[in-house]
PyMOL CGO cylinders between C-alpha atoms (Angstrom):
from pymol import cmd
from pymol.cgo import CYLINDER

trace = [
    CYLINDER, 110.62, 99.23, 97.70, 107.70, 101.62, 97.45, 0.3, 1, 1, 1, 1, 1, 1,
    CYLINDER, 107.70, 101.62, 97.45, 105.03, 102.35, 100.03, 0.3, 1, 1, 1, 1, 1, 1,
    CYLINDER, 105.03, 102.35, 100.03, 101.63, 103.89, 99.26, 0.3, 1, 1, 1, 1, 1, 1,
    CYLINDER, 101.63, 103.89, 99.26, 98.53, 104.94, 101.14, 0.3, 1, 1, 1, 1, 1, 1,
    CYLINDER, 98.53, 104.94, 101.14, 95.51, 102.79, 100.30, 0.3, 1, 1, 1, 1, 1, 1,
    CYLINDER, 95.51, 102.79, 100.30, 92.05, 104.10, 101.19, 0.3, 1, 1, 1, 1, 1, 1,
    CYLINDER, 92.05, 104.10, 101.19, 88.99, 101.89, 101.64, 0.3, 1, 1, 1, 1, 1, 1,
    CYLINDER, 88.99, 101.89, 101.64, 85.38, 103.01, 101.26, 0.3, 1, 1, 1, 1, 1, 1,
    CYLINDER, 85.38, 103.01, 101.26, 81.94, 101.47, 101.61, 0.3, 1, 1, 1, 1, 1, 1,
    CYLINDER, 81.94, 101.47, 101.61, 80.53, 102.10, 98.14, 0.3, 1, 1, 1, 1, 1, 1,
    CYLINDER, 80.53, 102.10, 98.14, 81.90, 105.65, 97.79, 0.3, 1, 1, 1, 1, 1, 1,
    CYLINDER, 81.90, 105.65, 97.79, 85.38, 105.01, 96.33, 0.3, 1, 1, 1, 1, 1, 1,
    CYLINDER, 85.38, 105.01, 96.33, 84.67, 106.41, 92.88, 0.3, 1, 1, 1, 1, 1, 1,
    CYLINDER, 84.67, 106.41, 92.88, 83.00, 109.53, 94.29, 0.3, 1, 1, 1, 1, 1, 1,
    CYLINDER, 83.00, 109.53, 94.29, 85.77, 110.07, 96.87, 0.3, 1, 1, 1, 1, 1, 1,
    CYLINDER, 85.77, 110.07, 96.87, 88.68, 109.50, 94.49, 0.3, 1, 1, 1, 1, 1, 1,
    CYLINDER, 88.68, 109.50, 94.49, 87.20, 111.89, 91.91, 0.3, 1, 1, 1, 1, 1, 1,
    CYLINDER, 87.20, 111.89, 91.91, 86.74, 114.41, 94.72, 0.3, 1, 1, 1, 1, 1, 1,
    CYLINDER, 86.74, 114.41, 94.72, 90.41, 114.04, 95.74, 0.3, 1, 1, 1, 1, 1, 1,
    CYLINDER, 90.41, 114.04, 95.74, 91.43, 114.42, 92.09, 0.3, 1, 1, 1, 1, 1, 1,
    CYLINDER, 91.43, 114.42, 92.09, 89.44, 117.66, 91.86, 0.3, 1, 1, 1, 1, 1, 1,
    CYLINDER, 89.44, 117.66, 91.86, 91.49, 119.01, 94.77, 0.3, 1, 1, 1, 1, 1, 1,
    CYLINDER, 91.49, 119.01, 94.77, 94.91, 117.42, 94.21, 0.3, 1, 1, 1, 1, 1, 1,
    CYLINDER, 94.91, 117.42, 94.21, 94.97, 117.08, 90.42, 0.3, 1, 1, 1, 1, 1, 1,
    CYLINDER, 94.97, 117.08, 90.42, 96.53, 114.04, 88.82, 0.3, 1, 1, 1, 1, 1, 1,
    CYLINDER, 96.53, 114.04, 88.82, 95.24, 111.25, 86.59, 0.3, 1, 1, 1, 1, 1, 1,
    CYLINDER, 95.24, 111.25, 86.59, 93.77, 107.76, 86.87, 0.3, 1, 1, 1, 1, 1, 1,
    CYLINDER, 93.77, 107.76, 86.87, 96.26, 105.96, 84.57, 0.3, 1, 1, 1, 1, 1, 1,
    CYLINDER, 96.26, 105.96, 84.57, 94.42, 102.62, 84.61, 0.3, 1, 1, 1, 1, 1, 1,
    CYLINDER, 94.42, 102.62, 84.61, 90.93, 104.00, 85.09, 0.3, 1, 1, 1, 1, 1, 1,
    CYLINDER, 90.93, 104.00, 85.09, 88.58, 102.39, 87.58, 0.3, 1, 1, 1, 1, 1, 1,
    CYLINDER, 88.58, 102.39, 87.58, 88.42, 98.60, 87.98, 0.3, 1, 1, 1, 1, 1, 1,
    CYLINDER, 88.42, 98.60, 87.98, 85.04, 97.43, 89.28, 0.3, 1, 1, 1, 1, 1, 1,
    CYLINDER, 85.04, 97.43, 89.28, 84.01, 94.35, 91.25, 0.3, 1, 1, 1, 1, 1, 1,
    CYLINDER, 84.01, 94.35, 91.25, 81.94, 93.28, 88.25, 0.3, 1, 1, 1, 1, 1, 1,
    CYLINDER, 81.94, 93.28, 88.25, 85.15, 93.12, 86.17, 0.3, 1, 1, 1, 1, 1, 1,
    CYLINDER, 85.15, 93.12, 86.17, 86.47, 90.14, 88.15, 0.3, 1, 1, 1, 1, 1, 1,
    CYLINDER, 86.47, 90.14, 88.15, 86.70, 87.00, 86.03, 0.3, 1, 1, 1, 1, 1, 1,
    CYLINDER, 86.70, 87.00, 86.03, 85.10, 84.09, 87.88, 0.3, 1, 1, 1, 1, 1, 1,
    CYLINDER, 85.10, 84.09, 87.88, 84.19, 86.42, 90.73, 0.3, 1, 1, 1, 1, 1, 1,
    CYLINDER, 84.19, 86.42, 90.73, 81.75, 85.43, 93.45, 0.3, 1, 1, 1, 1, 1, 1,
    CYLINDER, 81.75, 85.43, 93.45, 78.03, 85.91, 92.83, 0.3, 1, 1, 1, 1, 1, 1,
    CYLINDER, 78.03, 85.91, 92.83, 77.10, 89.54, 93.48, 0.3, 1, 1, 1, 1, 1, 1,
    CYLINDER, 77.10, 89.54, 93.48, 74.26, 91.96, 93.05, 0.3, 1, 1, 1, 1, 1, 1,
    CYLINDER, 74.26, 91.96, 93.05, 74.21, 94.52, 90.25, 0.3, 1, 1, 1, 1, 1, 1,
    CYLINDER, 74.21, 94.52, 90.25, 74.86, 97.19, 92.89, 0.3, 1, 1, 1, 1, 1, 1,
    CYLINDER, 74.86, 97.19, 92.89, 77.95, 95.33, 94.18, 0.3, 1, 1, 1, 1, 1, 1,
    CYLINDER, 77.95, 95.33, 94.18, 79.27, 95.00, 90.61, 0.3, 1, 1, 1, 1, 1, 1,
    CYLINDER, 79.27, 95.00, 90.61, 79.51, 98.82, 90.54, 0.3, 1, 1, 1, 1, 1, 1,
    CYLINDER, 79.51, 98.82, 90.54, 81.80, 98.93, 93.59, 0.3, 1, 1, 1, 1, 1, 1,
    CYLINDER, 81.80, 98.93, 93.59, 85.39, 99.93, 92.83, 0.3, 1, 1, 1, 1, 1, 1,
    CYLINDER, 85.39, 99.93, 92.83, 87.83, 97.03, 93.08, 0.3, 1, 1, 1, 1, 1, 1,
    CYLINDER, 87.83, 97.03, 93.08, 90.88, 99.24, 92.55, 0.3, 1, 1, 1, 1, 1, 1,
    CYLINDER, 90.88, 99.24, 92.55, 91.87, 102.72, 91.41, 0.3, 1, 1, 1, 1, 1, 1,
    CYLINDER, 91.87, 102.72, 91.41, 95.17, 104.59, 91.40, 0.3, 1, 1, 1, 1, 1, 1,
    CYLINDER, 95.17, 104.59, 91.40, 95.36, 108.37, 91.44, 0.3, 1, 1, 1, 1, 1, 1,
    CYLINDER, 95.36, 108.37, 91.44, 98.79, 109.36, 90.10, 0.3, 1, 1, 1, 1, 1, 1,
    CYLINDER, 98.79, 109.36, 90.10, 99.48, 112.85, 91.38, 0.3, 1, 1, 1, 1, 1, 1,
    CYLINDER, 99.48, 112.85, 91.38, 101.52, 115.41, 89.47, 0.3, 1, 1, 1, 1, 1, 1,
    CYLINDER, 101.52, 115.41, 89.47, 104.38, 115.38, 91.97, 0.3, 1, 1, 1, 1, 1, 1,
    CYLINDER, 104.38, 115.38, 91.97, 104.91, 111.62, 91.61, 0.3, 1, 1, 1, 1, 1, 1,
    CYLINDER, 104.91, 111.62, 91.61, 102.91, 110.65, 94.69, 0.3, 1, 1, 1, 1, 1, 1,
    CYLINDER, 102.91, 110.65, 94.69, 100.26, 107.94, 94.47, 0.3, 1, 1, 1, 1, 1, 1,
    CYLINDER, 100.26, 107.94, 94.47, 96.94, 107.54, 96.27, 0.3, 1, 1, 1, 1, 1, 1,
    CYLINDER, 96.94, 107.54, 96.27, 95.16, 104.19, 95.85, 0.3, 1, 1, 1, 1, 1, 1,
    CYLINDER, 95.16, 104.19, 95.85, 91.67, 103.13, 96.83, 0.3, 1, 1, 1, 1, 1, 1,
    CYLINDER, 91.67, 103.13, 96.83, 88.81, 100.65, 96.62, 0.3, 1, 1, 1, 1, 1, 1,
    CYLINDER, 88.81, 100.65, 96.62, 85.41, 99.80, 98.03, 0.3, 1, 1, 1, 1, 1, 1,
    CYLINDER, 85.41, 99.80, 98.03, 84.95, 97.02, 100.52, 0.3, 1, 1, 1, 1, 1, 1,
    CYLINDER, 84.95, 97.02, 100.52, 83.19, 93.91, 99.27, 0.3, 1, 1, 1, 1, 1, 1,
    CYLINDER, 83.19, 93.91, 99.27, 80.21, 92.86, 101.41, 0.3, 1, 1, 1, 1, 1, 1,
    CYLINDER, 80.21, 92.86, 101.41, 80.87, 89.59, 103.22, 0.3, 1, 1, 1, 1, 1, 1,
    CYLINDER, 80.87, 89.59, 103.22, 84.63, 89.62, 102.53, 0.3, 1, 1, 1, 1, 1, 1,
    CYLINDER, 84.63, 89.62, 102.53, 86.96, 90.71, 105.28, 0.3, 1, 1, 1, 1, 1, 1,
    CYLINDER, 86.96, 90.71, 105.28, 86.11, 92.77, 108.31, 0.3, 1, 1, 1, 1, 1, 1,
    CYLINDER, 86.11, 92.77, 108.31, 83.44, 95.46, 107.97, 0.3, 1, 1, 1, 1, 1, 1,
    CYLINDER, 83.44, 95.46, 107.97, 84.75, 98.95, 107.29, 0.3, 1, 1, 1, 1, 1, 1,
    CYLINDER, 84.75, 98.95, 107.29, 85.03, 101.01, 110.44, 0.3, 1, 1, 1, 1, 1, 1,
    CYLINDER, 85.03, 101.01, 110.44, 87.09, 103.86, 111.77, 0.3, 1, 1, 1, 1, 1, 1,
    CYLINDER, 87.09, 103.86, 111.77, 90.65, 102.57, 111.98, 0.3, 1, 1, 1, 1, 1, 1,
    CYLINDER, 90.65, 102.57, 111.98, 90.70, 100.09, 109.10, 0.3, 1, 1, 1, 1, 1, 1,
    CYLINDER, 90.70, 100.09, 109.10, 89.83, 102.36, 106.20, 0.3, 1, 1, 1, 1, 1, 1,
    CYLINDER, 89.83, 102.36, 106.20, 93.50, 103.09, 105.49, 0.3, 1, 1, 1, 1, 1, 1,
    CYLINDER, 93.50, 103.09, 105.49, 96.14, 100.50, 104.60, 0.3, 1, 1, 1, 1, 1, 1,
    CYLINDER, 96.14, 100.50, 104.60, 99.85, 100.74, 103.95, 0.3, 1, 1, 1, 1, 1, 1,
    CYLINDER, 99.85, 100.74, 103.95, 100.60, 99.24, 100.54, 0.3, 1, 1, 1, 1, 1, 1,
    CYLINDER, 100.60, 99.24, 100.54, 104.10, 97.79, 100.12, 0.3, 1, 1, 1, 1, 1, 1,
    CYLINDER, 104.10, 97.79, 100.12, 105.31, 97.15, 96.57, 0.3, 1, 1, 1, 1, 1, 1,
    CYLINDER, 105.31, 97.15, 96.57, 108.34, 94.91, 97.01, 0.3, 1, 1, 1, 1, 1, 1,
    CYLINDER, 108.34, 94.91, 97.01, 111.09, 93.86, 94.55, 0.3, 1, 1, 1, 1, 1, 1,
    CYLINDER, 111.09, 93.86, 94.55, 110.51, 90.06, 94.65, 0.3, 1, 1, 1, 1, 1, 1,
    CYLINDER, 110.51, 90.06, 94.65, 108.16, 87.30, 95.71, 0.3, 1, 1, 1, 1, 1, 1,
    CYLINDER, 108.16, 87.30, 95.71, 110.73, 86.28, 98.32, 0.3, 1, 1, 1, 1, 1, 1,
    CYLINDER, 110.73, 86.28, 98.32, 110.71, 89.80, 99.81, 0.3, 1, 1, 1, 1, 1, 1,
    CYLINDER, 110.71, 89.80, 99.81, 106.91, 89.68, 99.96, 0.3, 1, 1, 1, 1, 1, 1,
    CYLINDER, 106.91, 89.68, 99.96, 106.97, 86.23, 101.62, 0.3, 1, 1, 1, 1, 1, 1,
    CYLINDER, 106.97, 86.23, 101.62, 109.51, 87.43, 104.20, 0.3, 1, 1, 1, 1, 1, 1,
    CYLINDER, 109.51, 87.43, 104.20, 107.75, 90.69, 105.10, 0.3, 1, 1, 1, 1, 1, 1,
    CYLINDER, 107.75, 90.69, 105.10, 104.29, 89.07, 105.07, 0.3, 1, 1, 1, 1, 1, 1,
    CYLINDER, 104.29, 89.07, 105.07, 105.41, 86.30, 107.41, 0.3, 1, 1, 1, 1, 1, 1,
    CYLINDER, 105.41, 86.30, 107.41, 106.95, 88.72, 109.87, 0.3, 1, 1, 1, 1, 1, 1,
    CYLINDER, 106.95, 88.72, 109.87, 104.02, 91.17, 109.81, 0.3, 1, 1, 1, 1, 1, 1,
    CYLINDER, 104.02, 91.17, 109.81, 101.51, 88.31, 110.23, 0.3, 1, 1, 1, 1, 1, 1,
    CYLINDER, 101.51, 88.31, 110.23, 103.10, 87.10, 113.50, 0.3, 1, 1, 1, 1, 1, 1,
    CYLINDER, 103.10, 87.10, 113.50, 100.54, 87.87, 116.19, 0.3, 1, 1, 1, 1, 1, 1,
    CYLINDER, 100.54, 87.87, 116.19, 98.22, 89.48, 113.65, 0.3, 1, 1, 1, 1, 1, 1,
    CYLINDER, 98.22, 89.48, 113.65, 95.47, 88.25, 111.34, 0.3, 1, 1, 1, 1, 1, 1,
    CYLINDER, 95.47, 88.25, 111.34, 95.64, 87.39, 107.65, 0.3, 1, 1, 1, 1, 1, 1,
    CYLINDER, 95.64, 87.39, 107.65, 92.76, 88.76, 105.60, 0.3, 1, 1, 1, 1, 1, 1,
    CYLINDER, 92.76, 88.76, 105.60, 93.90, 87.50, 102.18, 0.3, 1, 1, 1, 1, 1, 1,
    CYLINDER, 93.90, 87.50, 102.18, 96.71, 84.93, 102.01, 0.3, 1, 1, 1, 1, 1, 1,
    CYLINDER, 96.71, 84.93, 102.01, 99.49, 85.52, 99.49, 0.3, 1, 1, 1, 1, 1, 1,
    CYLINDER, 99.49, 85.52, 99.49, 98.54, 84.33, 96.03, 0.3, 1, 1, 1, 1, 1, 1,
    CYLINDER, 98.54, 84.33, 96.03, 99.10, 85.06, 92.36, 0.3, 1, 1, 1, 1, 1, 1,
    CYLINDER, 99.10, 85.06, 92.36, 96.16, 87.19, 91.24, 0.3, 1, 1, 1, 1, 1, 1,
    CYLINDER, 96.16, 87.19, 91.24, 94.29, 87.61, 87.97, 0.3, 1, 1, 1, 1, 1, 1,
    CYLINDER, 94.29, 87.61, 87.97, 95.56, 91.21, 87.76, 0.3, 1, 1, 1, 1, 1, 1,
    CYLINDER, 95.56, 91.21, 87.76, 99.18, 90.02, 87.52, 0.3, 1, 1, 1, 1, 1, 1,
    CYLINDER, 99.18, 90.02, 87.52, 100.47, 90.42, 91.07, 0.3, 1, 1, 1, 1, 1, 1,
    CYLINDER, 100.47, 90.42, 91.07, 101.63, 88.25, 93.92, 0.3, 1, 1, 1, 1, 1, 1,
    CYLINDER, 101.63, 88.25, 93.92, 99.49, 89.83, 96.64, 0.3, 1, 1, 1, 1, 1, 1,
    CYLINDER, 99.49, 89.83, 96.64, 98.09, 89.42, 100.13, 0.3, 1, 1, 1, 1, 1, 1,
    CYLINDER, 98.09, 89.42, 100.13, 96.84, 91.56, 102.99, 0.3, 1, 1, 1, 1, 1, 1,
    CYLINDER, 96.84, 91.56, 102.99, 96.81, 91.37, 106.76, 0.3, 1, 1, 1, 1, 1, 1,
    CYLINDER, 96.81, 91.37, 106.76, 96.45, 93.30, 110.00, 0.3, 1, 1, 1, 1, 1, 1,
    CYLINDER, 96.45, 93.30, 110.00, 99.54, 93.24, 112.20, 0.3, 1, 1, 1, 1, 1, 1,
    CYLINDER, 99.54, 93.24, 112.20, 99.60, 92.75, 115.96, 0.3, 1, 1, 1, 1, 1, 1,
    CYLINDER, 99.60, 92.75, 115.96, 99.35, 96.53, 116.43, 0.3, 1, 1, 1, 1, 1, 1,
    CYLINDER, 99.35, 96.53, 116.43, 96.17, 96.83, 114.38, 0.3, 1, 1, 1, 1, 1, 1,
    CYLINDER, 96.17, 96.83, 114.38, 97.88, 98.34, 111.30, 0.3, 1, 1, 1, 1, 1, 1,
    CYLINDER, 97.88, 98.34, 111.30, 96.48, 97.10, 107.98, 0.3, 1, 1, 1, 1, 1, 1,
    CYLINDER, 96.48, 97.10, 107.98, 99.01, 96.09, 105.30, 0.3, 1, 1, 1, 1, 1, 1,
    CYLINDER, 99.01, 96.09, 105.30, 98.79, 95.13, 101.63, 0.3, 1, 1, 1, 1, 1, 1,
    CYLINDER, 98.79, 95.13, 101.63, 101.91, 93.49, 100.18, 0.3, 1, 1, 1, 1, 1, 1,
    CYLINDER, 101.91, 93.49, 100.18, 102.52, 93.23, 96.45, 0.3, 1, 1, 1, 1, 1, 1,
    CYLINDER, 102.52, 93.23, 96.45, 105.01, 92.05, 93.88, 0.3, 1, 1, 1, 1, 1, 1,
    CYLINDER, 105.01, 92.05, 93.88, 104.25, 92.85, 90.24, 0.3, 1, 1, 1, 1, 1, 1,
    CYLINDER, 104.25, 92.85, 90.24, 104.64, 89.53, 88.37, 0.3, 1, 1, 1, 1, 1, 1,
    CYLINDER, 104.64, 89.53, 88.37, 104.95, 91.44, 85.10, 0.3, 1, 1, 1, 1, 1, 1,
    CYLINDER, 104.95, 91.44, 85.10, 108.49, 92.38, 86.21, 0.3, 1, 1, 1, 1, 1, 1,
    CYLINDER, 108.49, 92.38, 86.21, 109.46, 88.74, 85.63, 0.3, 1, 1, 1, 1, 1, 1,
    CYLINDER, 109.46, 88.74, 85.63, 108.23, 88.94, 82.03, 0.3, 1, 1, 1, 1, 1, 1,
    CYLINDER, 108.23, 88.94, 82.03, 110.34, 92.00, 81.20, 0.3, 1, 1, 1, 1, 1, 1,
]
cmd.load_cgo(trace, "trace")
């Protein structure tokens, strides 16, 4: 199991992550994925298409910092307290199902678990204590 910090921004993810890179070093191994890159995505403005859907900053010491922009109209608005998530990368779909079910008890599901176009089994929620979680299993592991 791996756990990462996941930062959320309101249209400033690219700027912020490049800023953190300038301080911490590291590389963006997969580059920036933008909202406009989504196949069959919802209708969106040209400005929203430029929002970052996902980016990973791989730091030199092996640590990882992930981030994205919020998408207007999807999920709760960004506010102090929900801009950081804990990202769990688990070893199986069953482990994701188990942890997700337990964390969701008394909390609220923002994105139900589903197989995604980017090759993951993924969902996110806020637990009963107000902590935001993203749970992931990389489906590409099954292909290896």
